[in-house]
N, C-alpha and C positions, 0 to 999 in steps of 0.2 A: 278789439282786444287791446290795442295800443293806448287806450284811454286809462288803463290801470296805472295807479301810482302807489308805491309802497307806503304803508301807514307808519308815521313816526309818533312815538310816545311823547306827549307834552309834559315837561317837568318844570318845577320852580327852580330858581337859581340855587337855593340851598340844597335841594334834592340833587341837582346836577353836580354840585361841588362834592357832596357826600359820595355820590356814585363814582366820580372820577378818582377820589381818594381811595376808596375801597378797591377800585380796579387797579390802581397803581400798586397797592400793596400785594394784591393777588398776582400781578404780573411779575413782581420781583420774587415772591416766594416760589411760585410754580415754575418760573424760568430756571431758578437754581435747583429746585427739587428734581425736575425732569432731566436736566443736564447731568446732575450727579448720579441719578438713577441709571441713565444711559451708559455713563462711563463705568459704573460698577458692573452692569450686565455685560458690557463689551470686553473689559480688560481684567476683571477679577473673578469671573465665574467660567466654569467649563461649558463649552458649547457642544450641542449635539450636531450630528451630520445627517439628520433625517431629511427625506424628501416629502414634506408635508403636502397632503392633498388639500387644495383650497376650494371651498364651495362658494361660488358667487351666486347670491340669491337676489332676485330683482322682481319687483311688482311693477306692472305697467298697465296703463289704460289709455286707449286711443292715441298711442304713440309708437306704432310699429315702425314708422320711418326713422324716428329718433333712436329707437332701440337698435335698428340695423346699424346705425353709425357707431353705437356703443360696441356691438358685437364685432364689427369690422376692426375697431381699435384693439379689442381683446385679441382677435386673431393675429393682428400684425405686431402687437407689442408684448405678447406673452412668450417667454423664453421656452418653456416646456408645457405645451398644450395637454400633454398626457397627465399632468398633475393638477388639472383643474376640472371642475364640473360647473355647469350653469343651470340654475333652476329658475324658471319664469312663472309668475302667477298672473293670470288674467281673470276678470270677473265673468260670471256666467252670461251676463247680458252684454259682453264686449262686442262692439260694432265692427271691430277689425280682427275678429277671431281667425278668419281665413288667412289674413296677412301674417299674423303671429305664427300660425302653423306652418306657413310657407318659410318663415325664417328658420324654424327648427329644421326643416328639410334642407335648407341651404347650408347650414353649418354642422349638421350631425356627423358628417364625415371628417370635420376638422377637429372637433372636440366634443366631449360628452355634454349634451344639452337636452333638457326636458321641459315640458310645459304643463302646467296644472291649471285647472279652472274650478272655481268654487263660488259660493255666495256669501263669503265672509265680508263683514262690513268695515272693520277697522284695519288700517294698514299694518298696525302692529300684529294683529292676528294673522294676516296674510304672510308677513315675514316669518312669524313663528311656525306657521304651517310648512313653509319651505324649509326652514331650519330642521324641523322634525324629519323631513323627507331627504335631507342631505346626508352625505356620508363622509364629508371631508374632516380633516383634523382641525381646520380653521374655517370659520364662517364669516363671510364678508358681504355685507349688504351693499349692493351696487344699484344705483338708481338708473333710470333710462335717460338721464342727462349727465352721466359721469363718464369721463374718459381716462383710462389708465395709461400711465407713462411707460416708456420702453423698459422691458425687463422688470416690471413691477413685481412679478411673482418671485424673482430671485431675491429682491430686497425683503419682501415679506417673509420668505422662507428663512433667510439669514437671521432676521430679527426673532422669529418664532423659536429658532433653535438655541437662543440664549436662555430660554426658560426650561425648567424641569418639565418633562412631558406629563408627569402626573399631577401637576398643579394647574389651577385655573388662572388664566392670564388674559390680558387684553392688549391689543396693539392699536395705536393711533396712527394710521397712515397719513403722512403729511400732505396737505392739500395746497396746490398752487394758488396763490392769491389770498390765502387765509392769513391775516395779519399776525395773530397770536396763537400759533399752533400748540403752545404749552398750556393754553387756557381752555381750549375746546377742540373737539374733533367731530366733524359732521358724518363720519362713517367709520366708527370703531369696529375693529375685528376681534372676535372672541374665539377661544379654542374650544374643543369639544368638551373638555372637563368643566369649563365655565358654564356651557349650555346645560350639561347634565346636572350640575349642582343647583342651578337656578330653575331648570325645567322650562326655560324659554329663552329666546334671543332678546326680544324687546318686551318691556312690561305691558301686559295686556290691558291694564286700566287706561293707558294712554291711547291716543288715536294715531298721531303721526309726528307732529313737530317737536314734541318734548322727549321723544324716544331716545334720540342721540344724547340729550342732556342726562337722561337716566344712566346710560352706559358710562358717560364721562364721570359723573359724580360717583357712581358705583366703583369705578376704577380708582378714583382718588380715595374713597373710603377704605378699600382693601389694600391699596398701594401697589398692587402687582400689575403694572402696566408700563409701557414705554412708547415713546414717539419715534417713528422711523427717522433715520438720518437723511434719507433722500426723499424727494417729492415723489409721491405715488400716483396722484390723480389731480384732475382739474374738473371744475363744475361749470356747466352752462346754466347759470342761475337766472331766472326771469327778473329778479330784483336788480340784477346788473345789466341785463339785456332785455329790455321791455318787449322787443319783437318776439321773444320766446314765450311770452305770456299766452296761455291757451286755456281752454275750458277745463282741462284736467287740473291745472294749477289753481285756478280760481275756485274750483269745487273743493280742493284740499284746504284752502284758506278758510272757506266758509264752514266746512265741517269741523275744522279745528276750533273755530270760535263757538260753534254749537256745543261741542263736547267740553268747552271751558277747560282746556288742558292745563292752564296755569294753576287753577285752584286744585285740580286733581293732583298735579305734581307736588304741590305743597303738602297735601294729605299723605303722600307716600314717603315722607322723610323717615319715619320710624321703620317702615318696611325695608327701606333701602339700607339702613344701618344693620338690620337683622340679616339681610341678604349678604352684605359685605362680610359679616362674621362667618356665614356659611361658606363663602368662597375661599376663605383662608384657613378653614378648619381641616 
């Protein structure tokens, strides 16, 4: 597995210059936009005092050991375990089904945790399945290689209470190591009204890798989002630590290419604009 090397896109000099210029302009614009938006939500609007239930949804395959580390972190770093629920999705042909069920038995007395199994093919469909079965006010897609920081739930609850409960909104939890958090979020959180208006968590036409882009661009389209002040999580990503490359990761890369997500994403531009109008209506 260690022979894997991340693929880099080859560009001409003019293409590289154009890309860097566009990126610079985006950095300046969205840095100021998100900072001003955060200040407005924090100091010029009334805050709620709700204790929002947070649904952590995660899909996992052949990674029961990694998922245990994630669950350990959640147990140790969550301030109020009564205000969270964890929903796990595994495939019907999962080779580690027994191990996953054992995990549920280990943690079921610590916090609410459930496991589901189905034969859905796309990761977006699996996340949507879990979101439909969740009951939280907020839906947070947590992968089996994400680790939440101390009192992450307090920070998320604080940020969520800056929004009107009846509006659809999105929270971008700040990720340790992500260079430009004002440009992208790898794990956006939506509230229940957002889910109800869209009818899904992640767009079902996508397979996996462009799903977070969809949520980020949709957030920018409707404008009702903010980035957390504090860092919420860190990611054990195989592109940064090649020893973490496993069969599951390589299969995801391969399937993403087969589904040609880049072209699918381009075709969803108009749909995204219509969805954004629905979210702010």
